[in-house]
Every structure is written in structure tokens, then in C-alpha cells.
C-alpha positions as CSV (number, residue, x, y, z in Angstrom):
1,M,0.0,0.2,0.1
2,S,1.6,3.1,-1.1
3,N,1.9,6.4,1.6
4,I,0.3,9.7,0.7
5,V,2.9,11.5,3.0
6,E,5.9,10.3,4.4
7,I,7.9,12.5,6.9
8,R,11.6,11.6,7.6
9,D,14.3,12.6,10.0
10,L,11.9,15.9,10.8
11,H,13.3,18.4,13.2
12,F,11.3,21.5,13.3
13,S,11.8,24.5,15.8
14,Y,10.4,28.3,16.4
15,G,13.7,30.3,16.8
16,Q,15.2,28.6,19.4
17,R,12.5,26.5,20.9
18,P,12.7,22.8,19.9
19,I,9.3,21.5,19.0
20,L,10.1,18.6,17.0
21,S,12.5,16.1,16.7
22,G,13.8,12.9,14.9
23,L,10.3,12.2,13.3
24,H,9.8,9.4,10.8
25,M,6.1,8.6,10.2
26,D,4.0,7.4,7.1
27,F,0.4,8.0,6.6
28,P,-0.6,5.2,3.9
29,Q,-3.7,6.0,1.6
30,G,-7.1,5.2,2.5
31,K,-6.1,4.9,6.4
32,V,-7.2,7.0,9.3
33,I,-4.2,7.7,11.1
34,A,-4.3,9.5,14.8
35,V,-1.7,11.7,15.7
36,M,-2.1,12.0,19.4
37,G,-0.3,13.9,22.6
38,G,-0.6,16.2,24.9
39,S,-0.7,19.8,24.5
40,G,1.8,21.5,23.0
41,S,3.6,18.0,21.7
42,G,3.8,19.2,18.2
43,K,1.0,17.4,16.8
44,T,-0.9,20.8,15.0
45,T,2.7,21.6,13.7
46,I,2.8,18.4,11.5
47,L,-0.2,19.5,9.6
48,R,1.4,22.9,9.2
49,L,4.4,21.0,8.0
50,I,2.6,18.8,5.6
51,G,0.2,21.7,4.3
52,G,3.2,24.0,3.8
53,Q,2.7,26.9,6.1
54,V,5.8,26.3,7.4
55,Q,9.2,24.4,6.6
56,P,11.5,22.1,8.6
57,Q,14.9,22.9,10.0
58,R,16.1,19.2,8.9
59,G,14.2,16.2,7.3
60,S,11.4,16.5,4.4
61,V,7.8,16.1,4.4
62,S,6.4,14.3,0.9
63,V,2.8,14.3,-0.6
64,N,2.7,12.1,-3.2
65,G,6.0,11.7,-3.2
66,Q,6.8,15.7,-3.8
67,T,8.9,17.3,-1.3
68,V,6.6,19.9,0.2
69,A,9.4,22.5,0.7
70,S,11.1,22.5,-2.6
71,L,7.4,23.0,-4.1
72,S,7.2,26.3,-5.8
73,T,4.1,28.9,-4.6
74,S,1.9,27.3,-7.6
75,G,2.9,24.1,-6.8
76,L,2.2,24.3,-3.1
77,Y,-1.4,25.6,-4.0
78,E,-1.6,22.9,-6.7
79,M,-0.8,20.3,-3.9
80,R,-3.2,21.8,-1.4
81,R,-6.1,21.5,-3.7
82,R,-6.3,18.1,-3.3
83,M,-6.0,18.3,0.6
84,G,-9.1,19.0,3.1
85,M,-9.1,20.8,6.4
86,L,-10.9,20.8,9.2
87,F,-9.8,23.7,11.4
88,Q,-10.2,23.7,15.3
89,H,-13.5,24.8,16.0
90,G,-14.9,25.1,12.6
91,A,-13.6,28.1,11.5
92,L,-16.6,28.8,9.3
93,F,-17.4,32.1,7.6
94,T,-19.6,33.9,10.2
95,D,-21.3,36.0,7.6
96,L,-22.0,33.2,4.9
97,S,-24.6,30.9,5.3
98,V,-23.8,27.3,5.4
99,F,-24.6,26.5,1.5
100,E,-22.0,29.3,1.0
101,N,-19.2,28.0,3.4
102,V,-19.4,24.7,1.5
103,A,-19.6,26.4,-2.3
104,F,-16.6,28.8,-1.1
105,P,-13.8,26.0,-1.7
106,L,-16.0,24.9,-5.1
107,R,-15.8,28.5,-6.5
108,E,-12.4,29.0,-5.3
109,H,-10.1,26.8,-6.5
110,T,-12.7,25.5,-10.0
111,D,-14.4,26.9,-12.6
112,L,-17.9,24.8,-12.4
113,P,-21.1,26.0,-13.6
114,E,-23.4,27.5,-10.6
115,E,-25.8,24.5,-11.6
116,T,-23.2,22.2,-10.8
117,I,-21.9,23.6,-7.8
118,H,-25.5,24.1,-6.5
119,D,-25.7,20.4,-6.7
120,L,-22.5,19.0,-5.0
121,V,-22.8,21.4,-2.1
122,L,-26.4,20.0,-1.6
123,M,-25.0,16.4,-1.9
124,K,-21.7,17.1,0.4
125,L,-24.5,18.7,3.4
126,H,-26.8,15.6,2.7
127,A,-23.2,13.4,3.7
128,V,-23.3,15.3,6.7
129,G,-27.1,15.2,7.4
130,L,-27.5,19.0,7.1
131,R,-29.1,19.6,4.0
132,G,-32.1,21.2,5.6
133,A,-29.9,23.7,7.0
134,A,-28.2,24.9,4.1
135,Q,-29.7,28.7,4.2
136,L,-29.0,29.1,7.8
137,R,-25.8,31.5,9.3
138,P,-23.4,29.2,11.6
139,A,-25.2,31.5,14.5
140,E,-28.2,29.8,13.5
141,I,-27.1,26.0,14.4
142,S,-25.3,24.2,17.1
143,G,-21.5,24.0,17.6
144,G,-21.9,20.1,16.6
145,M,-23.9,21.1,13.3
146,A,-21.3,23.8,12.7
147,R,-18.3,21.1,13.1
148,R,-20.6,18.9,10.7
149,V,-20.6,22.2,8.2
150,A,-17.4,22.2,8.4
151,L,-16.4,18.8,6.9
152,A,-18.4,18.9,4.4
153,R,-16.2,22.1,3.6
154,A,-13.3,20.0,4.1
155,I,-14.8,17.0,1.5
156,A,-16.4,19.7,-0.9
157,L,-13.4,18.8,-3.4
158,D,-13.2,15.2,-2.9
159,P,-9.8,15.6,-1.3
160,Q,-7.2,12.9,-1.4
161,L,-6.1,13.6,1.8
162,I,-8.4,15.0,4.9
163,M,-6.3,16.8,8.1
164,Y,-8.3,17.2,11.1
165,D,-6.9,19.4,13.4
166,E,-9.0,18.4,17.5
167,P,-12.6,17.5,15.6
168,F,-14.1,16.6,18.9
169,A,-13.4,19.7,20.7
170,G,-15.8,21.5,22.7
171,L,-18.4,19.0,21.5
172,D,-21.2,17.2,23.4
173,P,-20.7,13.3,23.8
174,I,-23.5,12.5,21.1
175,S,-21.8,15.4,18.7
176,M,-18.5,13.3,19.4
177,G,-20.1,9.9,18.3
178,V,-21.4,11.7,15.2
179,T,-18.3,13.2,14.2
180,A,-16.5,10.7,14.5
181,N,-18.7,8.0,12.7
182,L,-18.8,11.1,9.6
183,I,-15.0,10.9,9.4
184,R,-14.5,7.2,9.6
185,R,-17.5,6.7,6.9
186,L,-16.5,9.7,4.4
187,N,-12.9,8.5,4.5
188,D,-13.6,4.9,3.6
189,V,-16.3,6.4,0.9
190,L,-13.8,9.2,-0.8
191,G,-10.9,6.8,-0.4
192,S,-9.2,9.3,1.4
193,T,-6.0,9.1,3.6
194,S,-7.2,11.0,6.7
195,I,-4.8,12.5,9.8
196,L,-6.8,13.1,12.7
197,V,-5.2,15.4,15.6
198,S,-6.5,14.6,18.8
199,H,-6.1,13.9,22.4
200,D,-9.8,12.1,22.9
201,V,-8.5,9.1,23.1
202,H,-12.2,7.2,23.0
203,E,-13.3,8.6,20.0
204,S,-9.8,8.5,18.0
205,F,-9.5,4.8,19.3
206,A,-12.9,3.8,18.0
207,I,-12.1,5.1,14.2
208,A,-8.1,5.0,13.6
209,D,-6.1,2.1,11.9
210,Y,-3.4,3.2,13.6
211,V,-2.1,6.1,15.8
212,Y,1.1,7.9,16.8
213,F,2.3,8.9,20.3
214,L,3.9,12.1,20.5
215,S,5.7,13.6,23.7
216,K,8.1,16.7,24.0
217,G,8.2,16.6,19.6
218,S,9.3,12.8,19.2
219,I,7.4,9.5,19.0
220,V,7.4,7.9,21.8
221,A,4.7,4.9,20.3
222,S,3.1,4.2,17.4
223,G,0.6,1.3,16.8
224,T,-3.1,-0.1,16.4
225,P,-5.3,1.4,19.0
226,A,-5.6,-2.1,20.5
227,E,-1.7,-2.4,20.6
228,M,-1.7,1.2,22.3
229,L,-4.2,0.2,24.7
230,A,-2.5,-2.9,26.0
231,S,0.6,-0.9,25.9
232,E,2.9,-1.1,29.0
233,D,4.8,2.2,28.1
234,P,4.5,5.1,30.8
235,F,3.8,7.2,28.8
236,V,1.2,5.4,26.5
237,K,-0.5,4.6,29.8
238,Q,-0.8,7.6,31.6
239,F,-2.4,9.2,28.4
240,V,-4.7,6.4,27.7
241,H,-5.7,6.0,31.4
242,A,-5.5,9.7,31.8
243,E,-3.5,8.9,35.0
244,P,-2.3,12.2,36.5
245,D,1.0,10.7,37.8
246,G,3.5,9.7,35.2
247,P,5.8,10.8,32.4
248,V,4.0,14.1,31.3
249,P,4.8,16.2,34.9
250,F,2.2,18.6,36.0
251,H,4.5,21.4,36.4
252,Y,6.0,23.1,33.3
253,P,9.7,22.9,33.8
254,G,11.7,25.9,35.3
255,R,13.5,27.2,38.2
256,S,13.0,25.3,41.7
257,L,10.2,27.2,44.1
258,A,12.5,27.9,46.7
259,E,14.8,30.0,44.1
260,D,11.4,31.9,42.4
261,F,10.8,32.6,46.6
262,G,14.1,33.5,46.9
263,L,14.7,31.0,49.7
264,G,18.1,29.3,48.3
265,G,21.5,30.0,48.5
266,G,22.1,30.4,52.1
267,R,19.4,33.6,52.3
């Protein structure tokens, strides 16, 4: 099975602050791959590197055999046309209707006639169960419905690769389950590859084929959801079972309490 995305020996920093170090990752065609880890572990940065928004200091990210960092501006836009992105919290255009939000990428990236765009938008909205809400504004629908509209927009161009940035954040349990099932079903129907950045263990494990766990910018474990549930790795156990004590500390690293309060050094 071919890989849509390959990451090799990737290193990335924001200024002097290292974010990712020595990553090797494969994202095969037709699979749902979850990238998990605590806040600040570099999960969203991986999506930005795949999309070409930032470039690695070392190593490479390739999409369909093309090294992203070497693409021209026109080549980058052409690559992005084959990608769908579900942003955290949806990021819908608040002044546009549900219909116009989903139509936006079709109007931006194609020369299709309005009649065809109309039918395609209704088909995408029907796929996420919201054809009846086409003329409503984002402020008139629930948070879970807005996430489904964003999903319809992400698949408007039938992308080869769909990236999800915390798709379950802020959703109630029912909306979480609906969104998770849609991600899996749409991936299978479209034959796409889905990259799911999340810290929601239950929903991600229910739909993912493979999981990468990140901590401090490195991959500490990877495998199928079943393998991760059975893992004895201390980080995986702490994350999967939401244990307060483990390799991930509660306190951000810094000087000792005594030093900050001037109690050290014989004072």
C-alpha cells in the first residue's frame, strides 16, 4: 500500500525553541491515522508542515512523492487543492450561510457552473445530515452542527488527504460520536487518507487504523489502537488511562520554588 504522506528525520523549531525532533511517520492511502499527545507536543505543527505553511529545519515532508519544501508557490497551491482541512472549532465564515461556506472552496478552486456547484454543495451537506440547514447562518446552528458543516466544506473537492485538527474539541458526547463516525465513513467512501490530530482517546481509537503518540516533540510509541490499549509504555499508559502521575509532569519546567521565592543559596 502506497503512502500519501511520508515524514523522514524531521526537525522543526520556532526560533530557539525545539518543537519536533527526528520524526519518521507514514500515512498510507485509505487509512485513518491518529496523531496524539498532550498539549504542546507538536501535533498541529505536523499538519502545518504537511500543508507547507512552515518548513522543517532538517529532514523532509513529502506528499505524493513531492517534497513539500521544494515546491513553488503554484505547486504548493496545486497540492493543497487535493487536501481538505477541518480546523479546530470549524472556522466557518460567520457572515455566510451554511450553503455558501461549503460552496466557497468550489468557487475558489474550480470553474464549475453554478448549477453544478449547487448540486455538489447539497450532496456534501446531505452526506453530513445538514441539507435542510443550507440557508442558515453559523450563529443559528449548534456547535456540533457547525463542525459537520466544516466537515462538508473540507470534503467539497473530494480531497485525497483530509487533515483534522482537534475535531472533537468542545463537542457533547453525542456530537463527538456523530463526528467520529462521519470521519470514518467519509474516509472510506472517498478512499482518502485522514490524519486525525486529537487528544480524545475514546473517539480516536474507535475509528483510527494506526496511532502515533508524541511527547516533547518525539514519537514515543506507535501502533494500532488495540496495541496502544495494551501497551505498558509509561507515557501511553498515563495518556490512555488519564492518570495524573507519570512521565508527563504537572509543572512546566523552570527554576525551583525555593529559587523563585528567594529561599535558596543561604538567604
